[in-house]
C-alpha positions as CSV (number, residue, x, y, z in Angstrom):
1,M,-68.2,-112.5,-164.1
2,K,-65.8,-110.1,-162.4
3,R,-66.8,-108.6,-159.1
4,Q,-66.0,-104.9,-158.6
5,A,-64.3,-103.9,-155.4
6,G,-64.2,-100.4,-153.8
7,F,-63.0,-99.0,-150.5
8,S,-64.5,-100.4,-147.4
9,L,-66.0,-98.2,-144.8
10,V,-63.1,-98.8,-142.5
11,E,-60.6,-97.9,-145.2
12,L,-62.5,-94.6,-146.0
13,M,-62.5,-93.7,-142.3
14,I,-58.7,-94.2,-142.1
15,V,-58.2,-92.0,-145.1
16,I,-60.5,-89.3,-143.6
17,I,-58.6,-89.4,-140.4
18,V,-55.2,-89.1,-142.1
19,V,-56.3,-86.2,-144.2
20,G,-57.8,-84.5,-141.1
21,L,-54.5,-84.9,-139.2
22,L,-52.5,-83.5,-142.1
23,A,-54.9,-80.5,-142.2
24,V,-54.5,-79.9,-138.6
25,A,-50.7,-79.9,-138.9
26,A,-50.7,-77.6,-141.9
27,L,-53.4,-75.1,-140.8
28,P,-51.3,-73.0,-138.5
29,R,-48.8,-72.5,-141.3
30,F,-51.5,-71.1,-143.6
31,I,-52.9,-68.9,-140.9
32,N,-49.6,-67.2,-140.2
33,I,-48.7,-66.7,-143.9
34,T,-50.6,-63.4,-144.0
35,D,-48.6,-62.1,-141.1
36,E,-45.4,-63.3,-142.5
37,A,-46.3,-61.6,-146.0
38,K,-46.9,-58.3,-144.1
39,K,-43.5,-58.5,-142.5
40,A,-41.7,-59.5,-145.6
41,S,-43.4,-56.6,-147.5
42,I,-42.3,-53.9,-145.0
43,E,-38.8,-55.3,-144.9
44,G,-38.7,-55.2,-148.7
45,V,-39.9,-51.6,-148.9
46,A,-37.5,-50.5,-146.1
47,G,-34.6,-52.3,-147.9
48,G,-35.5,-50.5,-151.2
49,F,-35.7,-47.2,-149.4
50,A,-32.3,-47.8,-147.6
51,T,-30.7,-48.7,-151.0
52,A,-32.2,-45.5,-152.6
53,V,-30.9,-43.4,-149.7
54,M,-27.4,-44.8,-150.2
55,S,-27.6,-44.4,-154.0
56,A,-28.5,-40.7,-153.8
57,R,-25.7,-40.2,-151.4
58,A,-23.3,-42.1,-153.7
59,Q,-24.5,-39.8,-156.6
60,W,-23.6,-36.8,-154.5
61,E,-20.2,-38.2,-153.9
62,A,-19.7,-39.0,-157.6
63,Y,-20.6,-35.4,-158.6
64,G,-18.0,-34.1,-156.2
65,R,-20.2,-33.2,-153.3
66,P,-22.1,-30.2,-154.9
67,V,-23.3,-27.5,-152.6
68,Q,-25.9,-24.8,-153.6
69,S,-26.6,-21.8,-151.3
70,G,-24.9,-23.4,-148.5
71,F,-26.9,-26.7,-148.7
72,N,-25.7,-30.0,-150.1
73,R,-27.8,-30.9,-153.2
74,V,-27.8,-33.6,-155.9
75,N,-29.8,-34.5,-159.0
76,Y,-30.7,-38.1,-158.3
77,D,-32.6,-39.9,-160.9
78,G,-33.9,-36.7,-162.5
79,T,-35.0,-35.2,-159.2
80,D,-33.3,-32.5,-157.1
81,F,-32.7,-33.5,-153.6
82,Y,-31.5,-31.4,-150.7
83,L,-29.2,-33.4,-148.5
84,S,-28.1,-33.4,-144.9
85,T,-25.5,-30.7,-144.4
86,K,-23.0,-31.0,-141.5
87,A,-23.0,-28.0,-139.2
88,K,-19.5,-26.8,-138.1
89,D,-18.0,-29.0,-135.4
90,S,-21.0,-31.4,-135.4
91,F,-20.5,-35.2,-135.3
92,L,-24.2,-35.8,-134.9
93,V,-25.0,-35.2,-138.5
94,G,-23.6,-37.2,-141.4
95,E,-23.4,-35.5,-144.7
96,G,-25.2,-36.2,-148.0
97,Y,-28.3,-38.1,-146.9
98,P,-31.7,-37.1,-148.6
99,V,-33.8,-34.6,-146.5
100,S,-36.3,-32.9,-148.7
101,Q,-37.1,-31.1,-151.9
102,S,-36.6,-27.7,-150.3
103,Q,-33.9,-26.2,-148.2
104,H,-34.7,-28.0,-145.0
105,Q,-32.2,-29.5,-142.7
106,V,-32.5,-32.6,-140.6
107,N,-34.1,-30.8,-137.7
108,E,-36.8,-29.2,-140.0
109,V,-38.2,-32.3,-141.5
110,V,-42.0,-32.2,-141.8
111,N,-44.7,-34.6,-142.9
112,D,-44.6,-33.3,-146.5
113,D,-40.9,-34.1,-146.7
114,C,-41.6,-37.7,-145.6
115,V,-44.2,-38.2,-148.3
116,W,-42.0,-36.5,-150.9
117,L,-39.1,-38.8,-150.0
118,M,-41.0,-42.0,-150.3
119,E,-42.5,-40.8,-153.6
120,N,-39.2,-39.8,-155.2
121,L,-36.5,-42.1,-153.7
122,L,-38.2,-45.3,-154.9
123,Q,-38.7,-46.3,-158.5
124,N,-42.2,-47.7,-158.0
125,P,-43.2,-46.3,-154.5
126,P,-46.2,-47.6,-152.6
127,L,-49.0,-45.0,-152.0
128,V,-48.3,-43.0,-148.9
129,T,-50.1,-40.3,-147.2
130,K,-49.8,-37.9,-144.2
131,D,-53.5,-37.5,-143.7
132,S,-54.9,-40.1,-141.1
133,T,-58.4,-40.1,-142.5
134,E,-57.2,-40.7,-146.1
135,A,-55.0,-43.5,-144.8
136,V,-58.0,-45.3,-143.4
137,N,-60.5,-44.6,-146.3
138,G,-58.1,-44.4,-149.3
139,S,-56.0,-46.9,-151.2
140,N,-52.7,-46.0,-149.4
141,L,-50.4,-48.6,-148.3
142,F,-48.4,-46.4,-145.8
143,Y,-49.1,-43.5,-143.4
144,T,-46.2,-41.2,-142.6
145,T,-45.3,-38.8,-139.8
146,A,-42.3,-36.7,-139.0
147,N,-41.4,-37.5,-135.4
148,G,-38.6,-36.4,-133.0
149,S,-36.7,-33.2,-132.7
150,G,-33.4,-31.7,-133.6
151,V,-31.0,-34.2,-135.1
152,N,-33.2,-37.0,-134.1
153,K,-36.0,-35.9,-136.4
154,E,-37.1,-39.0,-138.4
155,C,-39.8,-40.0,-140.9
156,R,-41.9,-43.0,-139.9
157,Y,-43.7,-45.0,-142.4
158,Y,-46.5,-47.1,-140.9
159,Q,-47.7,-50.2,-142.8
160,L,-51.5,-49.8,-143.0
161,A,-52.2,-53.5,-143.7
162,S,-50.7,-54.4,-140.4
163,A,-52.4,-51.7,-138.3
164,D,-55.6,-52.5,-136.3
165,T,-57.7,-49.6,-137.7
166,K,-61.2,-51.1,-138.0
167,G,-62.3,-48.1,-140.1
168,T,-61.1,-45.5,-137.5
169,T,-57.8,-43.6,-137.2
170,N,-57.5,-44.6,-133.5
171,N,-54.8,-47.3,-134.1
172,I,-53.4,-46.2,-137.4
173,T,-49.8,-46.3,-135.9
174,S,-50.3,-49.7,-134.2
175,G,-48.8,-51.9,-137.0
176,H,-45.3,-52.5,-138.4
177,Y,-43.2,-49.4,-139.4
178,F,-39.8,-48.3,-140.7
179,S,-38.2,-45.2,-139.7
180,Y,-35.7,-43.0,-141.7
181,L,-33.3,-40.7,-139.8
182,P,-31.9,-38.2,-142.3
183,A,-29.0,-37.1,-139.9
184,K,-27.4,-40.5,-140.3
185,G,-29.0,-42.0,-143.3
186,Q,-30.3,-44.9,-141.2
187,V,-33.4,-47.0,-142.0
188,K,-34.7,-49.2,-139.3
189,V,-37.7,-51.7,-139.3
190,T,-39.9,-52.2,-136.3
191,I,-42.1,-55.3,-136.4
192,R,-45.0,-55.3,-133.9
């Protein structure tokens, strides 16, 4: 007759301890994975936005820098964009960067322009809103505002998943964001 052998109580305890130690070592990595995903997500969207800005400008250059009614303008991917137009003797504004769907210049950018740019520059844009209540209660991924003044006017795109809103609009701008400065065509990511 053969005798069946199993694990002893000591062997089981050793296995449980080893598995516990492995779990303790790996747990912090799994906790931070959500934060890292949010950072990677906003960097990816900002990178796509920057590429689209440069593509629209390249399209304008390829068409021979068209001007309409004194404004730089280009049809990029089937959509008409008004682009930054350099004032005489101004070194603060670069030419040919997307600004809006209307005859706005870099110092006139408003929230509607920021929404429109996100929706029309990107192929599959994330949902964006300018309404803070809609940002908290809706299915939007970004909340946008036009900030600054003069040639420093910019669109800021706040990532709602990284904001600490808790159902209110109080901290809607507390998370990661990227900004777009039409005067220079610059896209900058800020991780908080």
